[in-house]
MIVO-189483 format. One line per field, with one value per residue (C-alpha): z, x, y; residue in one letter. Coordinates in steps of 0.02 Angstrom, whole numbers, plus 32768, in hexadecimal, padded with zeros to 4 digits. Each point is the difference from the previous one (the first is absolute). Layout:
! MIVO-189483
w <- c(Z, ...)
u <- c(X, ...)
v <- c(Y, ...)
code <- c(A, ...)
***
This chain:
! MIVO-189483
w <- c(7B7F, 7F64, 7FC9, 8026, 7FA2, 8064, 803B, 7FBC, 8076, 7FB6, 7FB6, 7F47, 7FE2, 8067, 7F6B, 7F97, 7F8D, 7FD1, 800D, 7FF9, 8078, 7F80, 7FBF, 80B2, 802B, 7F68, 8001, 80B7, 801A, 7F5B, 7FAF, 809B, 8052, 7F65, 8003, 80B9, 7FEC, 7F65, 8057, 8090, 7F84, 7FA6, 80A5, 8044, 801D, 7FCF, 8066, 7FF2, 807F, 808E, 7F9B, 800F, 7F65, 7FEB, 800A, 7F7F, 7F89, 8014, 7FE4, 7F76, 7F7A, 7F6E, 7F9D, 8082, 7FB6, 8086, 808D, 7F9F, 7FCB, 809F, 807A, 7FA4, 7FFD, 80BB, 802F, 7F85, 803A, 80B9, 7FDD, 7F91, 807F, 8088, 7F87, 7FFC, 8083, 8006, 8050, 7F7C, 7F7E, 800F, 8003, 8064, 8090, 8066, 7FC3, 7F6E, 7FBF, 800F, 7FA1, 7F76, 7FEB, 7FFE, 7F81, 7F90, 8016, 8041, 8030, 7F5A, 7FA2, 8065, 7FDE, 7F46, 7FFF, 8064, 7F9A, 7F5C, 803B, 802B, 7F62, 7F88, 804C, 7F6C, 802D, 80B3, 8085, 8089, 8019, 8099, 806D, 8042, 807B, 7FED, 808D, 7FF9, 8014, 7F4B, 7FB5, 7F55, 7F9A, 7F92, 7FBD, 7FEF, 7F99, 8042, 80BB, 8000, 8080, 8024, 8089, 7F7E, 7FAF, 7F55, 7FE8, 7FE4, 8096, 8094, 808F, 8086, 7FCC, 8079, 7F90, 7F71, 7F90, 7FAB, 7F48, 7FD5, 7FB3, 808F, 8071, 7FA6, 7F6B, 8051, 8026, 7F85, 7F6C, 7F93, 8055, 8060, 8017, 8059, 8077, 8022, 8028, 8073, 805B, 803D, 8058, 8071, 800C, 80B4, 800F, 80B9, 7FD5, 7F72, 8079, 807A, 7F74, 7FD3, 80B2, 8017)
u <- c(46DA, 7FB9, 7F53, 7F76, 7F61, 7F74, 7F70, 7F56, 7F80, 7F7B, 7FF3, 801D, 7F46, 7FC7, 7FF2, 7F92, 7FA4, 805E, 80B1, 8003, 8059, 8076, 803C, 8022, 805C, 8072, 8013, 8034, 8053, 805F, 8011, 8019, 8069, 806D, 8019, 802D, 8086, 804B, 8002, 8063, 8078, 8018, 8026, 8077, 80AB, 7FD0, 7FFC, 7F42, 7FD8, 7FD9, 7F83, 7F43, 7FA1, 7FC7, 80B3, 8033, 7F7A, 802D, 80BA, 7FE8, 8085, 7F89, 8088, 8005, 7F77, 8006, 7FE9, 7F85, 7F8D, 8004, 8005, 7F6E, 7FA5, 8018, 7FC9, 7F6E, 7FB2, 8011, 7F98, 7F87, 7FD2, 7FDD, 7F95, 7F80, 7F8C, 7F6C, 7FA2, 8038, 7FA1, 7F96, 804E, 8087, 7FD6, 8051, 8095, 8021, 7F4F, 8013, 80A5, 7FB5, 7F6F, 8079, 807B, 7F8C, 7F59, 7FA7, 801D, 7FB6, 807E, 808E, 7FC0, 7FF7, 80B0, 804B, 7FA5, 8038, 80B5, 7FF7, 7FA4, 8070, 80A8, 804C, 803A, 8033, 8001, 7FA4, 7F89, 8017, 7FAF, 808D, 8009, 807D, 8057, 7F7C, 7F74, 7FC8, 7FC8, 8030, 7FD8, 8087, 803E, 80AA, 8040, 803C, 802C, 802D, 7FAA, 7FF6, 8085, 8083, 8060, 7FCA, 7F60, 7F97, 7F8C, 8060, 7F84, 7FF7, 7F8E, 7F71, 7F9D, 8035, 7FAF, 8064, 7FD2, 807C, 7F9E, 802D, 7F97, 7F5D, 800F, 7FC1, 7F58, 7FF1, 806B, 8019, 7F74, 8070, 7F75, 7F95, 808E, 801A, 7F48, 8007, 8096, 7F93, 7F90, 808F, 805E, 8033, 7FE0, 802D, 80B1, 800D, 7FC6, 8088, 8080, 7FC3, 800B, 80AC)
v <- c(6FFE, 7FAD, 8036, 7F83, 7FD5, 8054, 7F98, 802F, 8049, 7F8D, 7F52, 7FDC, 7FEA, 8096, 8076, 7F8E, 8011, 809E, 7FB8, 7F43, 7F89, 7FB3, 80A9, 803C, 7F60, 800A, 80BE, 800A, 7F58, 7FF6, 80AC, 806B, 7F79, 7FFE, 80BC, 7FF4, 7F7B, 8052, 80AA, 7FB5, 7FAF, 80A6, 8057, 7F7D, 8049, 80B2, 80A0, 8006, 7F78, 807A, 8065, 7FF7, 7FCD, 80B5, 803F, 7F7D, 803D, 80B7, 7FE3, 7F81, 7FEB, 7FED, 7FA4, 7F76, 7F94, 7F78, 807D, 806C, 7F71, 7F99, 8092, 804E, 7F5B, 7FED, 80AF, 8008, 7F5E, 802C, 809C, 7F9F, 7F79, 807F, 8066, 7F73, 7FB7, 7F87, 8092, 807C, 8061, 809A, 80AC, 8058, 8074, 8088, 8063, 7F8A, 8016, 80BC, 7FFB, 7F94, 8079, 8093, 7FB7, 7F99, 8058, 7F64, 7F4B, 7FCB, 806C, 7FB3, 7F50, 8025, 8048, 7F70, 7F7C, 8050, 8005, 7F48, 7FCC, 805F, 7FD0, 7FA5, 7F52, 7FDA, 8087, 805C, 8092, 806F, 8081, 806D, 808F, 808E, 805B, 808A, 7F80, 8007, 7F5A, 7FBE, 7F64, 7FB5, 7F5A, 7FAC, 7F6E, 7F59, 800C, 80B8, 8070, 80BB, 7FFB, 7FD6, 8090, 803C, 7F9B, 809C, 7FF8, 8042, 7FED, 7F7B, 7F6F, 7FE0, 7F8A, 7F90, 7F7F, 7F78, 7FEE, 7F77, 7F71, 7F8B, 806F, 7FD9, 7F8B, 7F5F, 8050, 8090, 7FC9, 809A, 8064, 8076, 8084, 7F7D, 7FD9, 80BA, 8015, 7F68, 804A, 8090, 7F80, 7FC9, 80A5, 8022, 80BA, 8001, 7FC9, 807F, 8088, 7FC9, 800A, 80AE, 8040, 7FB2)
code <- c(M, P, F, E, L, P, Q, L, N, Y, S, H, D, A, L, E, P, H, I, D, H, K, T, M, E, I, H, H, G, K, H, H, A, G, Y, T, S, K, L, N, A, A, L, D, G, T, A, H, T, E, K, S, I, E, E, L, M, Q, S, M, D, M, D, N, S, A, L, R, N, N, G, G, G, Y, F, N, H, C, L, F, W, N, S, M, S, P, N, G, G, G, K, P, S, G, T, L, S, D, A, I, D, R, D, F, G, S, F, E, N, F, K, D, S, F, S, K, A, A, A, T, Q, F, G, S, G, W, A, W, L, C, V, H, S, D, G, K, L, E, V, C, S, T, P, N, Q, D, N, P, L, M, P, G, V, G, C, N, G, T, P, I, L, G, I, D, V, W, E, H, A, Y, Y, L, N, Y, Q, N, R, R, P, D, Y, I, E, A, F, F, N, V, L, N, W, K, E, V, Q, N, N, Y, Q, H)
***
């Protein structure tokens, strides 16, 4: 079955003032929709059509630019939308909070590490919080639409949180002030969903 553009769990204006209505409308309805349709076109007639998006990422032929860019764009944005909520913000709790304290020393240290990875990713890309098979957490970043599930990207855990630092994610409201956008992201961060990802 072809992949479908997921519906958002909130309206385009629900994350304001942190993420503006127009950015959400274009980002979801144009950019993510574009990745979805181009992913389906890249898969058409191939042996990959029965795979889940996670299986596609893990078995990615990194020389197949159409599948790499559009499959990554599809997967990354699906995770991104669910990582935000109008009722987000605050701090994690439970086992995820314990793991963050264990692996980063404190929530503040994690936030600094994640924010730095996002702010210093040169050009377009993503910053991630990943979990390894032993439960250890790691922060990393990837260029373009690459993600840690793909082979050889240098961060081999499973992403449970990602922030999009392509300019289309923030430029209408924040222009070149990427650090301000990153700070705003923490005000809508859906820690309940990230906790679910961690436990899964």
